[in-house]
N, C-alpha and C positions, 0 to 999 in steps of 0.2 A: 562461179566455181566455189564449191565448198572445200574447206580444209579439213581433212580427216586426220585428227591427232593420233589415232591408233596406227594408221598407215605411216604417218610421220615417224612415230616412235620405232616402228619396225624397220623403216629405212635407215634411221640412225643406228640401229642395231647391226647394220652391215659393216660398221666400222669397229674392228676389234680394239678393245682397250685393256690396259693393265688394270689390276685391282689393288686397292690400298685400303688400309684401316687408319683412321685418324683417331687419336686418343687425346683426352683432356682431363684435367682434375677439377672437380666441382668444388663449390664452397664448403661442402661437407667432407672434403678431402678424399672422396671416392673417385676412382678413375672410371671414365666412360669412353665408349668407342662407337664408331660408325663406319660402315663399309662405303667406299666411294670408288667410282671409276672415272672421275672427272679430274684427276690429278694431272698437272702439267707444269713444266718450267716456264717462267716468265722472263727472268733476267739473270745473267751471270754477275753483273756488277751494277747494283748490289744483288746478292743472291736471293731471288724471289721465286716462289712457287705459288700455284693456286689450286683450289678445289672448290666444288660447289655443293650446296646443301639445299634440299627442298624445303620450302616454307612450311609444308604440312608435316615435316618430320617432328616427332616428339622431342628431338634433341636440338631443334633449330635455335632456340633462345640460348641454351647453354653454350653451343659452339660459336655462335655469332658474337657472344659476349666474352669468350675466353681470351685471355691475354697471351697464353701460350698453348701450343698443341704439338703433337708429334705425329708424323705421317710415316707409316710403315708400308713398304712395297712388298706385296705378298708373292710367295712361291706356291707351287702346286700343293705343298703340304698344308696350306692354310685354307683350303676350300671350306671346311666345316666352320672355321672361325668366321670367315667372310659371310657365309650364309646366315649364321647366327646374328651377327652384328648388322646385317642388312634389314632385319625385321624390326618393326615398331616394338618398343618396349623391351628389346633385348640388348640394352646398352651396357650392362654390367660386364666387367672384364674378369669376374670371378671364374677361376678354373682355367684361364688362358695363360700359357707360358709367356711371361713378360720379362723385360730387362729394364732396370731403372735408368733414367736419364738425368742429366744435370739440371734441366729446366723443370723436371717434375713429371709431366705426362709420360708414361712408359712407352717403350717400343715393343713390338711383338718379337719374341725370341725367334731366331732363325729367319727374320725378314731378309729379303734380298738387299734392301737398303732401308735406312730410316733417316728422317730429317727432323731435327728439333727446331721449331719455329716460334717466333714472336709474331703476334698479329700485327700486320702492316696496314691492312685496309679491309673493309667489307663493303661491297658494291651490290646494288640491287640489279637483278637480272631476271625479270619476269617472275615466274613462279619459284625461282631459286635465288639464293644469295651467292655471290662470288667472294670467297675468302682468299686474300693474298697474305702469305706468310713470308717473313724474312728468315732465312735459314741461318741459324747461329752455330749449328753443329750438325754433322752427319757422319754416317758410317755405312760401309757396304761389305757384302760377302763376295768372295771370289767365284762362287759357283752356286747353281740352283736354277731350276726351271721356273719361269714366271707364270703366275696364274693370270689367265686372260678371260675376258667376257666377250662373247660374240653371239648375236642373234638370240639373246635371252638365256644363254647357257655358258657354264664355265668350260674352259678348255686350257690347253697348254701349248707352249712353244718348246722347241728343243732346248735343252740346257745350254747356256752360253759358256 
């Protein structure tokens, strides 16, 4: 029996996910971002979250070596930003509305929630790395419809 990776990817796409942007500050003090749909909580005590990055990403080295990063959970108003930061080479945050954080990497303005993280661990996971972050600070909005990704397309849920 052969394993069809394209069919596998399509089957995985049947699971709707939220969409997030992870930001970090480079050695050159420029902020960079990447869109992810692999964000999840790991632990409440200590407060840990994780996300994954493809080894083929042009941002792989920068993010896996980052000591701090900020994860912003996106609302429907962020679809264009999400699309832009999902592409190779489109990692600049220039022109994106940001808010400063105490750790340095900015959060996206009007994010449904954001988490300032210190890098806790990086694990190998096949063609991806699994980044575990310790949350040191977070904030959330009281309203907003989340941006979701399902079967290769953006969508939305009703506002909470």
